[in-house]
C-alpha positions in Angstrom: 0.0 0.0 0.0 1.3 3.5 -0.8 3.9 4.7 1.7 3.8 1.5 3.7 7.3 0.3 4.7 8.7 -3.1 3.9 11.6 -4.5 5.8 14.0 -6.9 4.1 16.4 -9.1 6.0 19.3 -10.7 4.3 19.9 -14.0 6.0 22.8 -16.3 5.3 26.4 -17.0 6.1 29.1 -14.4 6.5 29.2 -11.1 8.4 26.4 -8.6 8.1 29.0 -6.0 7.0 29.5 -8.2 3.9 25.9 -7.6 2.8 25.4 -5.9 -0.6 21.9 -4.7 -1.6 20.6 -4.4 -5.2 17.7 -2.5 -6.4 16.4 -3.0 -10.0 19.6 -4.9 -10.9 22.0 -2.1 -9.8 24.2 -2.1 -6.7 22.3 0.0 -4.2 24.1 -0.3 -0.9 27.5 -2.0 -0.4 28.6 -3.2 3.0 25.1 -2.4 4.2 23.0 -3.5 7.1 21.5 -7.0 7.4 18.0 -5.5 7.5 16.8 -2.7 5.3 13.4 -0.8 5.3 12.3 0.4 1.9 9.4 2.6 0.7 10.2 2.8 -3.0 8.9 0.5 -5.7 11.6 -1.8 -7.1 13.0 -5.3 -7.3 15.3 -5.9 -4.3 18.0 -8.5 -3.8 20.8 -9.0 -1.4 24.2 -10.8 -1.6 26.6 -12.2 0.9 29.9 -13.7 -0.3 29.4 -16.9 1.7 25.8 -17.5 0.6 25.3 -15.8 -2.7 22.5 -13.7 -4.3 19.0 -13.9 -2.8 15.9 -14.4 -4.8 14.4 -11.1 -6.0 11.5 -9.5 -4.1 9.3 -7.0 -5.9 8.0 -4.0 -3.9 5.2 -1.9 -5.3 4.4 1.5 -3.8 1.0 2.1 -5.2 -2.6 2.9 -4.1 -5.1 0.2 -3.5 -8.8 0.8 -4.0 -11.2 -0.8 -1.5 -14.3 -2.1 -3.2 -17.4 -2.4 -1.1 -21.0 -3.2 -2.1 -23.2 -0.3 -3.1 -26.1 -1.5 -1.0 -26.9 -0.3 2.5 -25.6 -2.5 5.3 -26.7 -3.0 8.9 -24.7 -3.9 11.9 -24.1 -7.6 11.9 -24.5 -8.0 8.1 -21.9 -10.1 6.3 -19.9 -8.1 3.7 -17.1 -9.0 1.3 -14.5 -6.3 0.8 -12.0 -6.5 -2.1 -8.7 -4.7 -2.7 -7.8 -3.7 -6.2 -4.5 -2.3 -7.3 
């Protein structure tokens, strides 16, 4: 959801100081922290010499639209809500 924060943690062998972060295929942070909080859209990966490159994680920073029925509801009614990106 827009402006929500996502925290990535790079797990694996080696020291945390040996962590390199990538965003959209480009080196983003070398000798970075083990955990990183991001708010920007992109595809993130981390790398540790002893473990190798992580699988990519795609983060989308976009609005979601909550869809609710157009009918009137009363307390206790069952309702289905849907999120649409």
